[in-house]
C-alpha positions, 0 to 999 in steps of 0.5 A, a space after each residue: 552218562 545215566 540213561 535213567 533220565 528220557 524225555 516222553 515223546 515227540 509229535 509230528 502233524 501234516 495237514 493238506 498234503 497227498 502222502 501224509 502219512 509218508 511225510 509223517 513217517 520221515 518226521 518221526 524218524 527224525 524225532 526218534 531221539 524223543 522217544 524209542 518205546 514205541 511209535 504210530 501214525 493216524 492218517 484221514 481222508 476227510 471221511 474215516 480214520 486210516 492207523 497203526 501203531 507198534 513197539 519199536 522204532 520207526 524204523 521198525 514198525 512202519 513198512 512201505 505197505 503199511 505206509 501206503 495203507 494209511 492213505 489221506 491228506 492228513 495225519 498225526 504221529 507220535 515217537 513216546 517214550 513212557 513216563 505216564 503209563 506203562 510202556 504196553 502197546 495200548 499207551 502206545 500213541 496217537 490214541 484213537 477213538 470214537 465218539 458222539 461227533 465221529 472219530 478221535 486221535 490224539 497225540 501229546 508230548 508232555 504230562 498232565 499234573 492235574 491227571 490224576 484229578 481230572 481222571 478221578 472225576 471222570 471215573 466217578 461220571 462213568 468214564 471207562 478208561 482204556 490206558 493208564 496215559 494220562 492222554 486219554 484224559 484230553 479224549 473224555 474231556 472232549 467227549 463230555 463238554 457241553 459244547 457239540 462241534 470239535 471247534 469249540 470243544 477243543 479249545 474249550 478243553 485246553 482250559 482244563 487240563 494243566 501242566 506241560 502238552 505239546 498238543 495234536 488232536 486230529 479229527 476226520 477233517 480237522 486238527 487242532 494244535 496246541 502248547 501249554 500255557 507255559 511253553 514248557 515243550 518245544 513245538 513248531 509250525 512249518 509249510 510245504 506250499 499250501 500244507 501246514 506241517 507242526 513238530 516237536 522240532 524243527 529237526 523234523 520240519 527239515 527233515 521232509 524239506 519243509 520251511 519253517 514258519 513259526 514256533 507255537 506260543 504258549 497258551 495258543 492253539 491253532 485250528 486248521 481245517 479246509 477253511 483255512 487257520 483258525 488261532 486263538 488262546 486258551 491262557 492268557 500269555 504269560 512267563 515262557 517256561 521252556 524245559 532248560 533240558 531241551 538246550 542241554 540235552 533233549 533236541 536234536 543239535 541242529 534243531 532250532 527253539 525260540 530262534 536259538 541253534 542248539 548246537 550253538 548253545 551247547 557249545 556255549 555251555 561248554 566254554 562257560 563249563 571250562 571258564 568256571 571250571 579249568 583243570 590242566 589236562 592234555 586232552 578232553 573227551 566227550 560222552 557220546 553222543 549228546 555231550 559232544 558239543 559242550 566238549 567242543 566248546 570245553 577244548 576252544 575256550 581251554 585250548 585243549 585239544 579234544 579227541 574222540 577218546 570214547 566211542 560209541 556202539 549204535 547197535 548195543 542195546 539197554 544195558 538196565 535189563 540186564 539181571 546181575 551187577 557183572 551183565 550190566 557192566 559188561 554191557 555198558 563195554 558193548 556201549 561204549 568203548 574206550 580208545 586207548 590210543 588217546 587216553 594212555 598215560 593222559 590227564 583227561 577231561 571228561 565232560 557229560 551233559 548231566 549225572 542222575 544217579 551216578 551208577 554209570 558216570 562210575 563205569 564210564 570213569 573206570 572205563 577210561 582209567 583201564 585205557 590207562 588214563 592218569 587223570 580223569 576229570 569230570 565236567 557237567 555241562 549242567 547244574 545238578 540235577 537236584 529235583 524230579 521232573 513232573 512235566 515229562 522226563 523220566 526222571 529218578 525220585 528226589 532221594 534217587 538222585 545222585 547231587 541229593 545223596 553227597 553234600 559237595 562235589 568233591 564226595 561226589 567225585 570220590 564216589 564215581 572215582 575222578 580225580 575232581 568233579 564240577 558242574 556248570 552253575 545255574 547262571 551259567 546255563 542261564 547265560 548260555 541260554 541267553 535269559 537274563 537272571 532276574 528273568 529266570 522264568 523264561 526257562 524252567 529250571 526246576 530240577 535244578 532249583 526246585 521252583 516250579 512254574 506250574 502248581 503239583 497236584 501231589 498226593 
């Protein structure tokens, strides 16, 4: 319902394939849901880089001619939604640098919680930053390392950064793949023959017909070069704290994370939601598109038929750029339309994955009522979002979050115009993602609970 919450980005890499850039293009296209502001690819032929970045969608940034110019058997790519650093071309990734040992490219999904501290230290040492993104810090740390060679420098620098990162770092002839010590972001590995593929989600592997190999473990690095694959750890294997919203919203439903089908989990979220918060109704409707599996699960469990009561226009632009409230409301109508034949004179269960600010929720409830619905009961397939995220999710401040402005669900429901409003419990969420309540550290639920898995270096 609320478009304000966005994933930061997705990364994709190919080693040892003659069409590395082309495969990366298709992988990024599959990961487009993780970031729509910019896209970029860096390729290497073993001697030098060729790269291209641009603002917009993958299909807008790259043409066949551009891709043909990105020759080489190794490439890394990136799609971005800015949470650290402004939405500018200079912040588009992969970032490319020259340092004493040659060329360096960095693609990063996540946020470094100690970025401000490291940036100040580096600036005091004379570093000049070209971007406002925290990813550049990684390149400066590599360039200033006491270790001479990249195969030593890369793994060493990982010990100094903290927060969330699914990371691909490339030189002319090597690729470093790494995941933060808590595994806050997903990162999967695949193979095409002898070629190694890295992708934020398995849907990227599927897009190029790569065979899933395994997930990168938290605190692990892999160095891939002509000699083969070397693995190691920059942090001891500890508690895994994968972001719960990957299961609720961010990941594509056809992806598999930690062996779990995202589609199956979202259906189960809806089933548990129906058990926790049943209501007499005539039809179950989803806010498209991420909430469809949960709505299907709610319908299956409740016995209430699921219908496509809301249709999404895939070509509509963003509503938040409209200058007046009236125009923003019209923009919502461009994105979503209610099907009167399904909703008129019906008691409707409206299922969505989250409420952030509540403003868009109110407009959608109003849209359904204008289509003739007798009752609108809103059901949310995640707990209340009460706390901001510091790990690469664009989210309002704590004071702006809808759940912090009202004391209980009834008051929230009144604000958005619903006859009733109910959220999935934290216990229900953890049950669906197959985590024992005694071991909640296996999933990051900080935005719901306020218990963050890392130290926060706040001002």
